[in-house]
Legacy VTK file of the C-alpha trace (Angstrom):
# vtk DataFile Version 3.0
C-alpha trace
ASCII
DATASET POLYDATA
POINTS 400 float
104.243 162.866 -312.920
101.515 161.694 -315.434
103.739 161.228 -318.186
106.326 159.284 -315.618
103.592 157.335 -314.465
102.108 155.627 -318.158
106.122 155.460 -318.650
106.759 153.142 -316.844
104.232 150.956 -317.054
105.933 149.642 -320.248
108.275 148.130 -317.660
111.381 150.507 -318.936
113.139 152.477 -316.002
112.054 156.199 -315.424
113.448 159.219 -313.567
111.374 161.634 -312.830
113.510 164.821 -312.432
111.950 167.107 -310.237
113.197 170.746 -309.628
111.913 171.538 -306.385
112.113 169.680 -302.976
108.692 168.340 -303.732
106.127 167.175 -306.031
103.273 169.191 -306.661
103.764 172.528 -306.311
101.706 173.928 -308.283
98.756 171.340 -308.293
98.290 172.072 -304.779
97.516 175.541 -305.937
95.514 174.895 -308.697
91.510 175.888 -307.827
91.922 177.226 -305.269
93.235 174.734 -303.112
90.413 172.386 -304.994
92.137 171.380 -307.817
89.654 171.466 -310.685
91.013 168.610 -312.331
89.205 168.342 -315.494
85.651 169.408 -317.192
82.501 166.231 -317.677
81.526 168.078 -320.572
81.931 166.592 -324.507
85.002 167.194 -326.558
83.916 169.347 -329.140
83.021 171.970 -326.477
85.771 170.617 -324.190
88.068 171.756 -327.312
85.895 175.496 -328.205
87.013 176.657 -324.698
91.004 176.574 -326.004
92.048 180.390 -327.498
93.270 178.629 -330.768
94.873 175.729 -330.875
92.577 173.523 -329.610
92.582 171.163 -332.534
95.901 169.843 -331.776
94.853 167.995 -328.564
92.442 165.967 -330.814
94.778 162.538 -330.732
95.732 163.100 -327.134
91.725 163.538 -326.073
91.540 160.139 -328.119
94.508 158.879 -326.187
93.003 159.532 -322.631
90.626 161.954 -321.643
88.008 163.291 -318.989
86.843 160.168 -318.407
90.081 158.616 -319.003
91.431 161.121 -316.137
88.378 161.157 -313.820
88.404 156.441 -313.349
92.417 156.791 -312.717
91.665 158.518 -310.040
88.697 157.301 -309.226
90.236 153.080 -309.243
93.051 153.988 -307.056
89.776 155.289 -304.686
89.408 158.959 -304.922
86.116 159.804 -305.732
85.150 163.201 -307.192
82.062 165.585 -307.854
80.699 167.341 -310.890
80.223 170.751 -309.546
78.772 173.915 -311.778
79.588 174.243 -315.169
80.854 170.710 -315.310
83.808 170.927 -313.168
85.009 167.920 -312.238
86.816 168.346 -308.167
88.016 165.404 -305.573
84.902 164.645 -303.191
87.747 166.072 -300.340
88.145 169.298 -301.475
91.498 169.335 -301.409
94.146 169.293 -304.209
96.845 167.115 -301.439
94.258 163.937 -302.145
95.292 164.219 -306.226
98.926 165.056 -305.527
98.749 162.128 -303.024
97.140 159.406 -305.518
99.855 160.554 -308.478
102.711 160.317 -305.785
101.409 157.021 -304.311
101.615 155.413 -307.702
104.984 156.652 -308.863
106.265 155.113 -305.360
104.241 151.431 -306.288
106.011 151.583 -309.777
109.236 152.095 -308.791
109.896 155.889 -310.499
112.957 157.138 -309.537
112.835 161.143 -307.879
115.175 162.807 -307.984
114.657 166.696 -305.797
116.545 169.821 -306.721
117.660 168.695 -309.730
117.285 171.654 -311.986
117.851 170.633 -315.481
120.406 173.257 -317.542
120.600 171.101 -321.020
119.177 168.256 -323.208
122.485 166.675 -324.920
121.216 165.753 -328.691
124.204 164.076 -330.841
123.084 162.967 -334.488
120.016 164.178 -333.785
118.969 162.405 -330.987
118.518 162.730 -327.558
121.062 161.661 -325.104
121.677 162.512 -322.041
119.840 165.721 -319.369
122.978 168.039 -317.558
121.594 169.488 -314.070
123.270 172.493 -312.831
124.333 170.665 -310.067
127.399 169.203 -313.159
125.469 165.842 -312.778
124.388 164.488 -316.295
122.004 161.474 -316.356
122.471 159.183 -319.710
119.140 158.803 -321.202
116.866 157.001 -324.715
113.662 159.828 -324.482
113.200 162.887 -322.655
110.025 164.206 -321.783
109.829 167.491 -320.847
107.586 169.037 -318.793
109.255 172.158 -316.721
105.811 174.818 -317.333
105.615 178.299 -318.237
106.586 181.409 -316.380
103.257 182.186 -314.565
103.487 181.756 -310.672
107.418 181.267 -311.034
107.686 180.523 -307.007
106.474 176.993 -307.587
109.073 176.536 -310.286
108.171 177.872 -313.473
110.613 179.773 -314.830
110.878 179.113 -317.757
114.549 177.208 -318.153
112.831 174.157 -320.178
111.554 177.099 -322.552
114.956 178.321 -323.049
116.318 174.341 -323.021
113.643 173.803 -326.435
114.992 177.233 -327.893
118.329 176.113 -328.146
117.578 172.717 -329.816
116.055 174.863 -332.493
112.366 174.761 -331.934
110.288 177.693 -332.062
108.823 179.292 -329.177
105.711 181.909 -329.523
105.872 184.757 -327.666
105.515 184.153 -324.063
101.662 186.368 -322.729
99.451 186.563 -319.677
96.694 184.184 -319.526
93.828 184.165 -317.228
94.709 187.243 -315.672
93.287 190.169 -314.443
93.220 193.684 -316.369
93.866 196.730 -315.463
91.677 200.403 -316.063
91.925 203.272 -316.475
89.504 204.238 -313.934
90.081 202.600 -310.629
87.913 205.600 -308.785
91.278 205.713 -305.896
91.177 202.069 -305.433
87.898 202.496 -303.501
85.835 199.402 -305.131
88.837 196.809 -304.928
87.088 193.922 -303.428
83.694 194.380 -304.277
82.161 191.379 -306.120
79.489 192.157 -308.474
77.332 188.893 -308.799
74.916 188.184 -312.017
76.226 190.761 -314.839
77.474 190.861 -318.057
80.665 192.324 -319.632
80.716 194.179 -322.964
83.793 194.817 -324.661
84.764 196.873 -327.542
87.226 198.112 -329.428
84.761 200.010 -331.975
84.931 197.104 -334.119
84.832 193.769 -332.336
82.981 192.962 -330.239
82.913 190.196 -327.254
79.856 190.091 -324.709
80.628 187.773 -321.582
78.267 184.913 -319.943
76.368 186.677 -317.166
78.493 186.126 -314.347
81.324 187.623 -311.742
83.822 190.603 -311.577
85.581 191.741 -308.875
87.032 194.730 -308.660
91.250 195.264 -308.175
93.321 198.296 -306.701
94.404 198.112 -310.251
91.397 197.887 -312.091
88.756 194.447 -312.447
89.203 190.404 -312.264
86.921 187.580 -311.643
86.037 184.684 -313.607
84.947 186.721 -316.581
87.055 188.586 -316.706
90.258 185.859 -316.714
88.033 183.976 -319.396
87.970 186.959 -321.775
91.280 188.579 -320.759
93.506 186.125 -323.539
91.784 187.584 -326.141
91.528 191.157 -324.660
94.935 190.993 -324.471
95.716 189.874 -328.652
93.742 192.586 -328.854
95.488 195.411 -326.727
98.827 194.461 -328.709
97.712 194.952 -331.298
97.105 199.037 -330.477
93.740 198.775 -330.014
91.787 200.838 -328.022
89.681 198.475 -325.606
86.007 199.926 -323.262
84.707 197.150 -321.226
80.517 197.997 -320.310
79.056 196.133 -317.538
75.567 195.623 -317.483
74.725 195.517 -314.112
70.652 193.853 -314.251
71.520 191.922 -317.748
68.129 190.162 -316.787
66.251 193.419 -317.658
65.719 195.440 -320.415
66.051 199.349 -320.316
62.594 199.725 -320.085
61.657 197.402 -317.140
64.741 198.499 -315.569
62.994 202.186 -316.032
59.549 201.066 -314.305
61.190 199.493 -311.881
63.317 202.732 -310.867
60.742 204.922 -311.129
58.472 201.907 -308.488
61.290 202.118 -306.276
60.967 206.106 -305.827
57.777 206.747 -305.872
57.226 204.016 -303.163
59.782 205.910 -300.627
59.437 209.503 -302.117
60.745 210.829 -299.408
64.560 208.968 -298.754
67.776 210.191 -300.340
68.299 208.868 -304.054
71.123 207.308 -301.820
69.212 204.852 -299.302
67.126 203.947 -301.998
69.570 202.845 -304.454
70.926 200.399 -301.522
68.199 197.781 -303.531
69.842 198.251 -306.363
73.646 198.812 -305.833
76.249 197.431 -303.834
77.003 200.402 -301.176
80.561 201.025 -303.031
78.999 201.459 -306.394
76.277 204.058 -304.844
78.580 207.370 -304.135
80.157 207.126 -308.289
76.688 206.116 -309.849
75.606 210.037 -308.185
79.094 211.330 -308.714
78.337 209.731 -312.702
75.037 211.371 -313.157
75.541 214.485 -311.144
72.863 213.858 -309.196
73.407 215.185 -304.811
73.357 212.468 -302.646
70.946 214.324 -300.497
68.568 214.691 -303.070
65.283 213.120 -302.657
63.422 210.214 -304.440
60.770 212.350 -304.998
62.830 215.717 -306.711
64.801 213.779 -309.210
63.650 214.430 -312.856
62.792 212.479 -315.354
66.247 212.946 -317.130
68.815 211.730 -313.601
66.387 208.566 -313.510
67.433 207.809 -317.095
70.904 209.185 -316.458
70.951 206.225 -313.781
69.029 203.472 -315.261
71.971 204.364 -318.102
74.597 203.571 -315.673
73.146 200.258 -314.717
72.647 198.985 -318.431
76.269 201.063 -319.553
79.303 201.535 -316.477
81.973 201.795 -318.492
85.571 200.860 -318.048
88.618 201.580 -320.133
91.288 199.126 -320.183
95.049 199.811 -320.329
96.740 196.531 -320.217
96.233 193.246 -318.618
98.296 191.975 -315.245
101.918 190.898 -315.093
102.312 187.090 -315.898
103.293 186.708 -313.229
99.900 186.973 -311.577
98.683 185.036 -314.883
97.125 181.744 -313.952
98.459 180.335 -317.496
101.103 180.621 -320.370
100.049 181.884 -323.178
102.862 180.623 -325.721
105.321 178.500 -325.864
106.765 175.780 -328.219
105.229 176.289 -331.159
103.160 173.303 -332.117
104.538 173.666 -335.631
107.605 171.736 -333.617
105.579 168.773 -332.083
103.772 165.619 -333.774
100.037 165.946 -332.262
100.257 161.836 -332.432
103.173 161.227 -330.013
103.972 164.954 -328.407
107.566 163.844 -330.198
109.642 167.147 -331.432
109.971 167.218 -334.918
113.492 168.257 -334.662
115.412 166.172 -332.069
114.492 162.746 -332.042
113.513 160.723 -328.062
112.799 164.373 -326.878
108.949 164.972 -325.669
106.742 167.529 -324.501
103.676 167.907 -322.231
101.941 170.449 -320.968
102.228 174.150 -320.494
105.378 174.058 -322.102
103.105 174.145 -325.324
101.448 176.527 -327.066
98.127 175.670 -326.050
95.991 177.818 -323.791
92.082 177.545 -322.468
89.651 178.277 -320.260
89.230 178.510 -316.431
86.868 174.826 -315.558
90.116 172.112 -315.695
90.757 172.106 -318.913
94.631 173.590 -319.320
94.655 170.902 -316.366
92.684 168.027 -318.761
95.434 169.541 -321.320
97.895 168.732 -319.339
97.308 164.763 -318.093
96.455 164.070 -321.479
99.912 165.456 -323.340
101.818 164.270 -320.306
99.804 160.537 -320.456
100.600 160.782 -324.309
104.457 161.680 -324.355
104.651 158.721 -320.982
102.983 156.422 -323.273
105.065 157.251 -326.724
108.177 157.408 -325.648
107.757 153.954 -324.286
106.662 152.609 -327.232
109.814 154.221 -329.323
111.834 151.853 -327.486
LINES 1 401
400 0 1 2 3 4 5 6 7 8 9 10 11 12 13 14 15 16 17 18 19 20 21 22 23 24 25 26 27 28 29 30 31 32 33 34 35 36 37 38 39 40 41 42 43 44 45 46 47 48 49 50 51 52 53 54 55 56 57 58 59 60 61 62 63 64 65 66 67 68 69 70 71 72 73 74 75 76 77 78 79 80 81 82 83 84 85 86 87 88 89 90 91 92 93 94 95 96 97 98 99 100 101 102 103 104 105 106 107 108 109 110 111 112 113 114 115 116 117 118 119 120 121 122 123 124 125 126 127 128 129 130 131 132 133 134 135 136 137 138 139 140 141 142 143 144 145 146 147 148 149 150 151 152 153 154 155 156 157 158 159 160 161 162 163 164 165 166 167 168 169 170 171 172 173 174 175 176 177 178 179 180 181 182 183 184 185 186 187 188 189 190 191 192 193 194 195 196 197 198 199 200 201 202 203 204 205 206 207 208 209 210 211 212 213 214 215 216 217 218 219 220 221 222 223 224 225 226 227 228 229 230 231 232 233 234 235 236 237 238 239 240 241 242 243 244 245 246 247 248 249 250 251 252 253 254 255 256 257 258 259 260 261 262 263 264 265 266 267 268 269 270 271 272 273 274 275 276 277 278 279 280 281 282 283 284 285 286 287 288 289 290 291 292 293 294 295 296 297 298 299 300 301 302 303 304 305 306 307 308 309 310 311 312 313 314 315 316 317 318 319 320 321 322 323 324 325 326 327 328 329 330 331 332 333 334 335 336 337 338 339 340 341 342 343 344 345 346 347 348 349 350 351 352 353 354 355 356 357 358 359 360 361 362 363 364 365 366 367 368 369 370 371 372 373 374 375 376 377 378 379 380 381 382 383 384 385 386 387 388 389 390 391 392 393 394 395 396 397 398 399
């Protein structure tokens, strides 16, 4: 949509071919329906939030960055707000309002939108784009083609990989597709007893015995198969890469990152001395969610009915250790169909970062999740999509 809008500003005829019967199906899901459209942090921090290929976006961000995107929507009557971690949302808290601005602009610019049109191939002659063929058998001639068909995550929105297949047939290398921003499966699932439990203000430490990855303090969610939540999603790509290398990965949950082992031991001792006649299970309610207490006592081999005053020093030390070192063994990432983004895609070696034009086919441009670029949660992936779309539209128009 952004590519079409920008391309039309030069007065050229633009056709937007949409596979679905409506625009913005995936956009409506973003930010849990609120649309975290960008992040207000500076350029260096922004690029740091991409897995490894963020530097490719420098040219696109020079042309159209977060302030430009925010101004785009504000100038069209939609107010925005900046929340924690500098995440930017519409004040309406609805992704539908972002989509409305884009659709209104498309209508205003008289961009022709063809719905229910699934592209099948890009026709190339003498190394240059000539036309697009559709599944219906129809064909539209074109001087330039911008491919913005997404990856393969959330396939029910239409992102099923046809664009990547077409790009591959035209000679572009497609970097192996992997899940990004996805939950992790663990060996310990505790028979599903923890599913749905959210832990707040915790820290995660991942290790393969050699490398270590320590998260910020944040939230973790237990699922039927393992763990998810903001902290897990943020590191899932890197953990997936480690697993692909054959490493055995453990995740250590520090449930009390603000307290040292010594301070935690003193607090626990104080809790037990304050309520000596209470069962250890009842005392632990002040420190742990109900669902975790039985698991802790089982792992520490302490009977539930044991009174606080009866607790031996080594048993107390076991509880303290678990509070700082609750271990899970990571098996694998969840399937790519559950991922928020697709990692991999069209190799950046085959795309000119100054224009988003293919280095293989003249007149062919790429934008968004088709490219081998992915980032953390927080508006970074959507900004990359808007920026590459804007630059692709501008470059295609200029080339004519």
